[in-house]
C-alpha positions in Angstrom: 146.5 81.3 124.4 143.5 83.7 125.0 142.8 82.4 128.8 143.2 85.6 131.2 143.6 86.4 134.9 140.0 87.9 134.2 139.1 84.7 133.5 140.9 82.7 136.5 138.9 85.2 138.7 135.5 84.7 137.0 136.2 80.9 137.3 137.3 81.3 141.0 134.0 83.4 141.4 132.2 80.6 139.8 133.5 77.7 141.8 132.9 80.0 145.6 129.3 79.5 145.0 129.7 75.8 144.4 129.5 73.2 147.8 132.6 73.2 150.1 132.8 69.1 149.1 132.4 69.7 145.5 135.2 72.6 144.8 138.7 73.3 146.5 138.1 77.3 145.9 134.9 76.9 148.1 136.5 74.7 150.4 139.1 77.2 151.2 136.8 80.6 151.0 134.5 78.7 153.9 137.5 78.2 156.1 138.3 82.2 156.1 140.8 84.5 154.7 143.1 83.5 157.3 143.4 79.9 155.4 143.3 81.5 152.2 145.7 83.5 153.0 147.8 80.8 155.0 147.7 78.9 151.6 148.9 81.3 149.4 151.6 81.7 151.3 152.6 77.9 150.8 152.4 77.9 147.3 154.5 81.2 147.2 157.2 79.3 149.1 156.9 76.3 146.9 157.1 78.7 143.8 160.3 80.4 145.5 162.3 76.6 145.9 161.1 75.8 142.2 162.6 79.2 140.7 165.6 78.8 142.9 166.2 75.1 142.2 163.7 73.9 139.6 163.2 73.6 135.9 160.8 75.3 133.5 157.8 72.9 134.0 157.7 72.9 137.3 158.2 76.5 137.6 155.3 76.9 135.6 153.2 74.5 137.9 154.2 76.3 140.7 153.5 79.7 139.3 150.3 78.4 138.0 149.3 77.9 142.0 150.4 81.0 142.7 148.7 83.1 140.6 145.2 81.0 141.0 145.6 80.9 145.2 146.5 84.6 144.8 143.1 85.0 143.6 141.2 82.7 146.1 143.0 84.8 148.8 142.1 88.5 147.7 138.5 86.6 146.6 138.3 85.6 150.4 138.6 89.7 151.2 136.7 90.9 148.3 139.5 92.6 146.7 138.5 92.7 142.5 141.6 91.9 140.4 140.8 95.2 138.9 141.6 97.4 141.8 145.0 95.3 142.0 145.4 96.0 138.4 144.7 99.6 138.9 146.9 100.0 141.2 150.0 98.4 139.2 149.1 100.9 136.3 148.9 104.1 138.6 152.6 102.7 139.5 154.3 102.0 136.2 154.0 105.8 135.9 156.8 106.0 137.6 160.4 104.0 137.2 160.6 101.0 139.9 163.0 103.0 141.6 161.1 106.2 142.4 158.0 104.2 143.0 159.6 102.8 145.0 161.4 105.3 147.1 157.7 107.6 147.0 156.1 104.6 149.2 158.8 104.5 151.5 158.4 107.9 152.5 154.6 108.0 152.6 
């Protein structure tokens, strides 16, 4: 499969330009960053429940919802996926435990 998070980010950006009457993405963004963040939170909770209790198909569906709504919430705050990926790349220079310890000291 060649569909990437960058492809999804581009699709979110394109749909953001549509009318809120025609696009769920545009509707969420028109409602403001707080609404986009709350929707992401709802989807994250649904994923947690599916991961704890659901089957593979349900987990996949909820994970897809989480990724989509994360990118919408980032778009609502004009944060590029590239910035998030750069942060992750920087963090991988250390072990997870060392990286976490460095964050708690800062």
